[in-house]
N, C-alpha and C positions, 0 to 999 in steps of 0.2 A: 721780090722773088729771087733776085740774084744771089742773096746770101743763103737761100734755101737750096739752090742748085748744087752747091758744094757738098752738102750732106746727102743729096739724092743722086749724085753723079753716077754711082754704080747700081742704081735701081733700074728696074724694067719700066719703061714708059709706054703708055698707050693712050689713044684718044678716049675721051670720056665726055658725056653731055655737059659736065661742069667745066670742061676745057682739057684736062689731062688727068691721068691717074699714074702715080709712081708707086711701084711695089718693090720692096726689098725683102729678101729672105736671108735669115741669119742661120748659122750652123746649129744653133740651139733649138731649132724647129719653131721659132717664133719669127714673125715678120711684121712689116708695117705697110699700110696703104695710106697714101696721102692724095687728097684731091682738093682743089681750091673751093672756098666758100663763094657765095654769090657776090660778096663785096670785093673779091679778088685781092684782099689783104690778109685774110685768115684762111685756115685750112681745116678740113675734116681729117682726122687721123684714126685709123682703125688698127688695132692689134690683131695680128693674124697668127694662126697655127698652120703648120704645113709639114709634109713629109717629103723632104728633099725637093721642095718647090712644087710638089704636086698635092692634090687633095687639100687645097688651101681654103680656109674659111675664117670668118671673123671669130676671135676668141673673146667670149663674154665672161670667162671665169678666171682670167689671169690675176685678178686682184688689183690690177692697175686701173681698170675701168670696166663697168658692167655693160657698156655700150661703146659707141665711138666717141672720141673727143670732138667737140664742135667748136668752131671759131678759135682755134689754137693759133697763137702768134708764131712767128718764125722761131723765136727763142723756145717756146713750148714744144714745137715740133722737134727741134734739136734735142731737148731734154728727154722727150719720149723715145726718140731713136736710140739715144745712148743707154737709157735704162733697159730697153728691150734687147738691144744688141748684146748687153753684158749679162743677161739673165742666164742662169744655169737651166738646162732643160728640165721642165717640170716644175720650176720654181714659181711660187705665188709671190707677187710683188706688192709692195705697199704704194698706194697712190701718192704721187708727188704733190706737194702743196703748190698750187699754181701761182700763189702770191710770192713765192720764194724764188721763182725762176727769173 
């Protein structure tokens, strides 16, 4: 988890039944939610849409994923964060090949 903390340092942290939830909001009106999986080695990652950090909800139509990412490794979390952070507002993205991360 230490290597994940660097990527999530500027995220909002809150308690969650899974342990914690880290949420980051980007200027492109996308964001990321990260919570640990039950094995404590992988993470569930949701792509979010927001309006200046408000009216936040899971984005099912980003083209990146039609649900949440489950059992993502730290490297996969980093890849997802970078792809979402660099999206243009309203852009549909192509799913990364998880085997190339």
